[in-house]
FIFI-187839 format. One record per residue (C-alpha): x, y, z; residue number from 0. Coordinates in nm, 2 decimals. Each point is the difference from the previous one (the first is absolute). Last residue first. Layout:
// FIFI-187839
ATOM      X      Y      Z num
ATOM      X      Y      Z NUM
...
***
This chain:
// FIFI-187839
ATOM      X      Y      Z num
ATOM   1.17   0.81   1.18 237
ATOM  -0.33  -0.18   0.06 236
ATOM  -0.24  -0.02  -0.28 235
ATOM  -0.31   0.17  -0.15 234
ATOM  -0.10  -0.16  -0.33 233
ATOM  -0.20   0.17  -0.24 232
ATOM  -0.21  -0.18  -0.25 231
ATOM  -0.16   0.19  -0.31 230
ATOM  -0.29  -0.06  -0.24 229
ATOM  -0.07   0.24  -0.28 228
ATOM  -0.26   0.12  -0.23 227
ATOM   0.16   0.25  -0.25 226
ATOM   0.24   0.28   0.08 225
ATOM  -0.03  -0.07   0.39 224
ATOM   0.11   0.25   0.26 223
ATOM   0.22  -0.08   0.27 222
ATOM   0.10   0.28   0.23 221
ATOM   0.27  -0.10   0.25 220
ATOM   0.03   0.21   0.34 219
ATOM   0.37   0.01   0.12 218
ATOM   0.23  -0.13   0.26 217
ATOM   0.29  -0.15  -0.16 216
ATOM   0.25  -0.27   0.11 215
ATOM  -0.08  -0.25  -0.28 214
ATOM  -0.26   0.02  -0.26 213
ATOM  -0.03  -0.27  -0.29 212
ATOM  -0.22   0.04  -0.31 211
ATOM  -0.10  -0.27  -0.21 210
ATOM  -0.08  -0.09  -0.36 209
ATOM  -0.21  -0.30  -0.11 208
ATOM  -0.27   0.19  -0.15 207
ATOM   0.11   0.36  -0.07 206
ATOM   0.15   0.26   0.23 205
ATOM   0.08   0.36  -0.10 204
ATOM   0.17   0.22   0.28 203
ATOM  -0.07   0.35   0.08 202
ATOM   0.20   0.23   0.23 201
ATOM  -0.20   0.32   0.11 200
ATOM   0.06  -0.08   0.36 199
ATOM  -0.12  -0.37  -0.03 198
ATOM  -0.16  -0.17  -0.30 197
ATOM  -0.09  -0.35  -0.11 196
ATOM  -0.14   0.00  -0.37 195
ATOM  -0.21  -0.31  -0.04 194
ATOM  -0.04  -0.28  -0.29 193
ATOM  -0.23  -0.31  -0.02 192
ATOM   0.04  -0.31   0.20 191
ATOM   0.22  -0.15   0.26 190
ATOM   0.20   0.31   0.06 189
ATOM   0.23  -0.07   0.33 188
ATOM   0.07   0.25   0.25 187
ATOM   0.28  -0.10   0.23 186
ATOM   0.05   0.19   0.33 185
ATOM   0.27   0.00   0.30 184
ATOM  -0.07   0.15   0.34 183
ATOM   0.16   0.23   0.24 182
ATOM  -0.02   0.29  -0.26 181
ATOM  -0.36  -0.01   0.01 180
ATOM  -0.24  -0.01  -0.30 179
ATOM  -0.35   0.11  -0.05 178
ATOM  -0.18  -0.13  -0.30 177
ATOM  -0.23   0.17  -0.19 176
ATOM  -0.28  -0.04  -0.25 175
ATOM  -0.11   0.10  -0.36 174
ATOM  -0.26  -0.08  -0.24 173
ATOM   0.03   0.12  -0.36 172
ATOM  -0.09  -0.35  -0.15 171
ATOM  -0.14  -0.20   0.31 170
ATOM   0.25  -0.12   0.25 169
ATOM   0.01  -0.34   0.16 168
ATOM   0.20   0.00   0.33 167
ATOM   0.20  -0.24   0.19 166
ATOM   0.17   0.01   0.34 165
ATOM   0.25  -0.25   0.13 164
ATOM   0.15   0.05   0.35 163
ATOM   0.34  -0.13   0.17 162
ATOM   0.10  -0.06   0.35 161
ATOM   0.04  -0.38  -0.07 160
ATOM  -0.17  -0.33   0.08 159
ATOM  -0.32   0.08  -0.20 158
ATOM  -0.37   0.08   0.08 157
ATOM  -0.28   0.04  -0.26 156
ATOM  -0.16   0.33   0.00 155
ATOM  -0.33   0.09   0.19 154
ATOM   0.08   0.35   0.09 153
ATOM   0.31  -0.14   0.21 152
ATOM   0.15  -0.37  -0.06 151
ATOM   0.28   0.07   0.23 150
ATOM   0.29  -0.03  -0.21 149
ATOM  -0.20   0.15  -0.31 148
ATOM  -0.13  -0.13  -0.34 147
ATOM  -0.28   0.15  -0.19 146
ATOM  -0.04   0.36   0.07 145
ATOM  -0.21   0.21  -0.23 144
ATOM   0.16   0.28  -0.18 143
ATOM  -0.25   0.23  -0.17 142
ATOM  -0.15   0.07  -0.35 141
ATOM  -0.22  -0.31   0.02 140
ATOM   0.16  -0.26   0.25 139
ATOM  -0.30  -0.03   0.24 138
ATOM  -0.23   0.01  -0.28 137
ATOM   0.15  -0.32  -0.17 136
ATOM  -0.09  -0.21   0.32 135
ATOM   0.31  -0.18   0.15 134
ATOM  -0.05  -0.39   0.01 133
ATOM   0.23  -0.20   0.24 132
ATOM   0.22  -0.28   0.02 131
ATOM   0.21  -0.16   0.29 130
ATOM   0.25  -0.26   0.02 129
ATOM   0.23  -0.11   0.28 128
ATOM   0.34  -0.17   0.08 127
ATOM   0.10  -0.01   0.38 126
ATOM   0.33   0.22   0.07 125
ATOM   0.34  -0.12  -0.11 124
ATOM   0.11   0.37  -0.05 123
ATOM  -0.11   0.33   0.14 122
ATOM   0.02   0.34  -0.17 121
ATOM  -0.12  -0.13  -0.30 120
ATOM   0.15   0.05  -0.36 119
ATOM  -0.26   0.13  -0.25 118
ATOM  -0.08  -0.21  -0.30 117
ATOM  -0.25   0.14  -0.28 116
ATOM  -0.15  -0.18  -0.30 115
ATOM  -0.19   0.24  -0.22 114
ATOM  -0.25  -0.14  -0.23 113
ATOM  -0.15  -0.07  -0.34 112
ATOM  -0.16  -0.33  -0.07 111
ATOM  -0.07  -0.11  -0.35 110
ATOM  -0.35  -0.09  -0.13 109
ATOM  -0.12  -0.26  -0.23 108
ATOM   0.00  -0.36   0.17 107
ATOM   0.00   0.17   0.34 106
ATOM   0.13  -0.20   0.30 105
ATOM   0.32   0.23   0.07 104
ATOM   0.18  -0.19   0.28 103
ATOM   0.20   0.07   0.30 102
ATOM   0.15  -0.26   0.21 101
ATOM   0.11   0.00   0.37 100
ATOM   0.23  -0.12   0.25  99
ATOM   0.10   0.15   0.32  98
ATOM   0.30   0.04   0.25  97
ATOM   0.13   0.17   0.32  96
ATOM  -0.20   0.31  -0.10  95
ATOM  -0.15   0.01  -0.35  94
ATOM  -0.27   0.26   0.09  93
ATOM  -0.23   0.00  -0.28  92
ATOM  -0.19   0.32  -0.07  91
ATOM  -0.27   0.01  -0.27  90
ATOM  -0.16   0.29  -0.13  89
ATOM  -0.34   0.04  -0.19  88
ATOM  -0.12   0.28  -0.21  87
ATOM   0.09  -0.20  -0.32  86
ATOM  -0.05  -0.37   0.08  85
ATOM   0.16  -0.25   0.19  84
ATOM  -0.15  -0.36   0.03  83
ATOM   0.03  -0.17   0.33  82
ATOM   0.18  -0.26   0.21  81
ATOM   0.18   0.00   0.33  80
ATOM   0.02  -0.34   0.17  79
ATOM   0.33   0.11   0.14  78
ATOM   0.22  -0.20  -0.27  77
ATOM  -0.12   0.23  -0.27  76
ATOM  -0.26   0.05  -0.27  75
ATOM  -0.07   0.30  -0.22  74
ATOM  -0.20   0.05  -0.33  73
ATOM   0.06   0.29  -0.20  72
ATOM  -0.26   0.21  -0.18  71
ATOM   0.04   0.27  -0.29  70
ATOM   0.14   0.35   0.00  69
ATOM   0.17   0.22   0.26  68
ATOM   0.05  -0.26   0.27  67
ATOM   0.21   0.10   0.31  66
ATOM   0.19  -0.27   0.18  65
ATOM   0.19   0.06   0.31  64
ATOM   0.26  -0.21   0.13  63
ATOM   0.14   0.05   0.36  62
ATOM   0.35  -0.19   0.00  61
ATOM   0.14  -0.24   0.25  60
ATOM   0.01  -0.32  -0.21  59
ATOM  -0.16  -0.09  -0.34  58
ATOM  -0.09  -0.34  -0.16  57
ATOM  -0.13  -0.10  -0.34  56
ATOM  -0.29  -0.17  -0.13  55
ATOM  -0.04   0.07  -0.37  54
ATOM  -0.03   0.36  -0.10  53
ATOM  -0.25   0.05  -0.29  52
ATOM  -0.14  -0.11  -0.34  51
ATOM  -0.36  -0.04  -0.15  50
ATOM  -0.02   0.35  -0.16  49
ATOM   0.32   0.17   0.00  48
ATOM   0.16   0.18   0.31  47
ATOM   0.11   0.36  -0.04  46
ATOM   0.22   0.12   0.30  45
ATOM   0.14   0.34   0.12  44
ATOM   0.24  -0.11   0.28  43
ATOM   0.08   0.22   0.29  42
ATOM   0.23  -0.15   0.23  41
ATOM   0.20   0.08   0.31  40
ATOM  -0.16   0.29   0.16  39
ATOM   0.16   0.04   0.36  38
ATOM   0.22   0.27  -0.11  37
ATOM  -0.02   0.02  -0.38  36
ATOM   0.11  -0.33  -0.15  35
ATOM   0.31  -0.20  -0.13  34
ATOM   0.08   0.22  -0.28  33
ATOM   0.40   0.03   0.02  32
ATOM   0.04  -0.38   0.00  31
ATOM  -0.21  -0.03  -0.32  30
ATOM  -0.10  -0.33  -0.10  29
ATOM  -0.30  -0.07  -0.23  28
ATOM   0.00  -0.38  -0.01  27
ATOM  -0.24   0.02   0.31  26
ATOM  -0.03   0.33   0.13  25
ATOM   0.21   0.31   0.03  24
ATOM  -0.26   0.30   0.06  23
ATOM  -0.27   0.18  -0.20  22
ATOM  -0.04  -0.34  -0.21  21
ATOM  -0.22  -0.02  -0.33  20
ATOM  -0.18  -0.34  -0.04  19
ATOM  -0.14  -0.17  -0.29  18
ATOM  -0.10  -0.37   0.08  17
ATOM  -0.14  -0.28  -0.20  16
ATOM   0.24  -0.03  -0.28  15
ATOM   0.29   0.16   0.17  14
ATOM   0.10   0.36   0.02  13
ATOM   0.17   0.10   0.32  12
ATOM   0.12   0.38   0.00  11
ATOM   0.19   0.24   0.24  10
ATOM  -0.13   0.35   0.04   9
ATOM   0.19   0.28  -0.18   8
ATOM  -0.28   0.05  -0.27   7
ATOM  -0.24   0.09   0.29   6
ATOM   0.18   0.32   0.09   5
ATOM   0.08   0.06   0.37   4
ATOM  -0.01   0.37   0.07   3
ATOM   0.18   0.10   0.30   2
ATOM  -0.10   0.27   0.26   1
ATOM   0.26   0.07   0.29   0
***
């Protein structure tokens, strides 16, 4: 089954320093019918104003991925992990048995635009950890690049779940493909721009913030950009 998820149906948080759109139930946005998609528990699209951020807080038993679209976010956690995350970099934090961290926009002028992603682990109460890596833009140009996986293959960042995260940056008019198996679940998230996703002659138009879910299908999905676009593809266990 192919299902388009319209960005306007996401949950909302709008406070003085943070604008956020929630693909799944999160925080004050509670929807018991929308608690995730397989092991994918959270996709929050966040805009953090200059000089603001998330104060020190805790997590447990979650694989947390930070994907920056614009700006720069400083990270600090109780494992000793520190760093500034910029576009083209991916951060993975395994919360395990417990971790404290903070995230802050140190710019006086520029907001940070990011995707915060949570994936439920296949093992609990493990040692927490932190990793961060730069992925070269040419590796994602007009093709999917593996960013996160269970085994760290192809230079990806490892997580504690049989899941993969790919990203592609498409030039205007460019296209790429995703080969889907009916033994897996897939979530395609449009981060920027607009694309047309097509299979067997059926076309689905997706704009920034929209998503496409695929469950129980073996197919080749063709993805073409109307204008320059950035898309994320989650390959998840059933």
